[in-house]
C-alpha positions in Angstrom: -0.4 0.3 0.0 1.3 3.3 -0.7 0.8 5.2 1.6 -1.3 9.2 1.7 0.9 12.6 2.1 -1.4 14.7 4.7 0.4 17.6 2.3 1.8 19.6 4.9 4.3 21.9 2.3 7.7 22.8 4.4 7.8 19.0 6.1 8.8 16.4 4.1 8.1 12.3 4.4 4.9 13.1 6.3 2.0 10.1 6.3 -0.7 8.9 6.8 -1.1 5.9 8.9 -4.8 5.1 7.9 -5.8 2.5 5.5 -3.4 -0.5 6.3 -5.5 -3.9 6.9 -4.2 -5.4 9.9 -4.6 -10.1 10.3 -8.1 -9.7 11.0 -9.8 -7.8 8.3 -9.8 -4.3 10.3 -8.0 -1.2 9.2 -6.0 1.3 10.7 -8.3 4.5 10.8 -7.3 7.8 8.8 -6.8 10.8 10.2 -6.0 9.7 13.1 -1.7 9.2 13.3 1.1 11.4 11.6 4.6 10.2 10.7 6.3 13.1 9.6 10.8 14.5 9.2 10.8 18.3 11.0 8.0 20.5 11.5 10.5 23.7 12.2 9.4 25.3 9.2 5.5 25.5 9.2 4.0 27.5 7.8 0.6 29.4 9.0 -0.7 27.3 5.9 0.4 24.0 7.6 -0.3 25.0 10.8 -3.8 25.7 9.9 -3.9 22.0 8.4 -2.5 20.7 11.3 -5.5 22.3 12.9 -7.8 21.5 10.4 -7.1 17.6 11.1 -7.8 18.4 14.6 -3.8 17.7 15.9 -4.3 18.0 19.4 -0.9 15.7 20.4 2.5 16.2 18.8 4.7 13.7 20.1 8.7 14.9 19.2 11.3 11.9 20.0 14.5 13.9 19.4 17.3 15.1 22.0 18.1 18.2 23.0 20.0 19.5 21.2 18.0 19.0 17.9 14.9 20.8 19.0 16.5 23.5 20.9 18.0 24.3 17.0 15.4 24.1 15.3 11.9 24.3 17.3 8.9 23.1 16.2 6.0 25.0 15.0 2.9 24.1 16.2 -0.7 24.8 16.3 -2.9 26.0 18.7 -4.9 22.6 18.6 -2.2 20.3 19.1 0.3 20.1 22.6 3.8 19.5 22.8 5.2 16.8 24.0 9.0 16.6 24.2 9.9 12.4 24.1 13.7 12.1 23.3 14.6 8.7 22.7 18.5 9.1 23.2 20.4 11.1 25.3 22.1 12.4 22.2 21.2 11.7 18.8 22.4 8.2 17.6 21.4 8.3 14.5 23.2 10.3 13.1 19.7 12.5 11.8 21.7 15.8 13.2 25.6 15.6 12.1 27.1 18.4 11.0 27.9 18.4 7.7 31.1 21.0 8.0 32.4 19.0 10.8 31.7 15.0 10.4 33.0 12.9 12.5 35.7 11.1 12.5 34.8 7.9 12.3 33.2 8.5 9.4 36.0 9.2 7.1 38.5 6.7 7.1 36.4 2.9 7.6 33.3 2.6 5.1 31.5 0.5 7.5 31.3 3.7 10.3 27.4 4.7 8.7 26.1 1.1 8.7 27.8 0.2 12.3 26.5 3.3 14.4 23.1 2.7 12.8 22.6 -1.2 13.7 24.2 0.5 17.8 21.1 3.0 17.5 18.5 0.5 16.5 20.1 -2.2 19.4 19.8 0.7 21.3 15.9 2.0 20.3 14.9 -1.2 21.7 16.7 -2.2 24.8 17.6 1.4 26.6 15.8 3.2 29.5 15.3 6.0 27.7 14.0 4.9 24.6 11.9 2.9 27.0 10.9 6.0 29.0 10.0 8.0 25.4 8.1 4.7 23.4 5.9 4.2 26.6 5.1 7.8 27.0 4.5 8.0 23.3 1.5 5.1 23.4 0.2 6.8 26.6 -0.3 9.8 24.8 -2.4 7.7 22.0 -4.0 6.3 25.2 -5.5 9.6 26.0 -6.8 11.3 22.6 -10.2 11.4 22.1 -11.4 9.6 19.4 -11.7 11.9 16.4 -8.2 13.7 18.1 -4.9 13.2 15.8 -1.3 12.7 16.9 1.2 13.5 15.2 5.4 11.9 15.8 8.3 12.4 14.3 12.3 13.6 14.8 15.2 14.8 12.7 14.7 12.7 9.3 11.2 10.8 10.1 13.1 7.7 9.1 14.7 6.4 12.8 13.1 6.8 15.4 9.3 7.4 14.6 10.2 4.5 12.1 10.9 2.3 14.8 7.7 3.7 16.8 5.3 3.7 13.5 6.4 0.5 13.4 5.8 -1.1 16.7 2.3 0.2 16.4 0.7 -0.5 13.6 2.0 -4.1 14.6 0.4 -3.5 18.4 -2.8 -2.5 16.0 -2.9 -5.9 14.1 -1.5 -5.5 10.5 1.3 -8.2 9.6 5.3 -7.2 10.2 5.6 -7.4 6.6 3.0 -4.7 5.9 4.7 -2.5 8.6 8.1 -2.9 7.8 7.1 -1.8 3.8 5.5 1.4 5.6 9.4 1.9 6.8 10.8 1.4 3.7 8.4 4.2 1.9 10.8 7.3 3.4 13.2 5.9 1.2 10.5 6.8 -1.6 9.4 10.4 0.5 13.0 11.6 1.0 14.8 11.0 -1.5 14.8 14.3 -3.2 16.3 15.1 1.0 19.1 12.9 1.2 20.3 14.5 -2.2 20.1 17.5 -0.5 21.8 16.4 2.5 24.4 14.3 -0.5 25.9 17.0 -2.0 26.4 19.8 1.0 28.4 16.9 2.7 30.3 16.0 -1.0 30.7 20.3 -0.7 31.4 20.2 3.0 33.9 17.4 3.4 35.7 16.1 0.4 35.9 13.2 1.7 34.2 9.8 0.1 33.9 8.0 2.8 31.7 10.8 4.3 29.5 10.2 1.4 29.5 6.5 1.3 28.6 6.9 5.3 26.1 9.3 5.6 24.3 8.1 2.1 23.7 4.6 4.9 22.9 6.5 7.3 20.3 8.5 5.8 18.5 5.4 4.1 16.0 3.8 5.8 17.6 -0.4 5.2 16.2 -3.3 5.9 18.6 -4.5 8.3 18.8 -1.5 10.6 14.8 -2.7 11.0 15.6 -5.9 11.1 18.6 -6.0 14.0 15.9 -4.3 16.4 13.0 -6.9 15.4 16.0 -9.3 16.5 17.1 -7.7 19.3 12.8 -7.6 19.7 12.9 -11.2 19.3 16.0 -12.2 21.2 15.9 -10.2 23.9 11.9 -10.3 24.9 10.8 -13.7 22.8 7.9 -11.4 20.3 6.4 -8.6 19.6 4.1 -9.7 22.8 6.1 -9.8 25.4 8.2 -6.8 24.8 4.5 -5.1 24.6 4.4 -6.3 27.8 7.9 -6.0 28.9 9.3 -2.8 27.0 6.3 -0.8 26.6 4.2 -1.5 29.7 0.9 -2.0 27.9 -1.3 -4.6 29.6 -4.0 -6.8 27.0 -6.7 -3.9 28.3 -4.4 -1.0 26.6 -3.3 -3.5 23.8 -7.4 -4.0 22.8 -8.1 -0.2 23.6 -5.2 0.7 20.9 -7.5 -0.7 18.8 -10.9 0.7 20.0 -9.4 4.0 19.0 -7.8 3.2 15.7 -9.0 0.8 14.2 -11.7 0.8 11.8 
């Protein structure tokens, strides 16, 4: 299924999770769950659109430095929640292209290794646990006509894991939830090309450019790392949802009642 973009003119990779079919034949409701990248550059028309969509919660998974550098613009309909998955961004989405880190300049595998560690941490460390637990608490607290938008810097990693787990909790198959994760490569392609041009101009180093290209992509092996740890360390998605996210069977049933038709 091709996800529906939500029409924000000054944010990229902004899409509706609605329309996915669950394994028991329900559909994720449209207009309730939106994922995106940065929201710092929204204009008044974008804010008006979010008001019209009745976005009442904006969930920001970025770290403190990312938020301070590019704070969100928030519509007057919404409450802003800062839920940092990492104390310091581990995904490389906020790396300065003018001062690339040394380890990206000498090892062609450094970028992929960096990302695999980030995906491991997203399903194990305490800051991620706290952030994702509060994310689902806010989804449970939303009214039946309210929408939530959640994001990080690129809308790819921290947001991608949140969207994947959310879709799985709602009953969407692993294959379809993975497909949603991979759509980032389509909806962020122009932004990635621009970033690579900046990196090449600033760094003049093919190794850095190679690493940044791989760090800017939603690669299957990244998500595979998170799902492997979910299976190995927790025993599968259901115990992960219970132990890491702190969601009861009743909570899962409520989420499905709220977000499935």
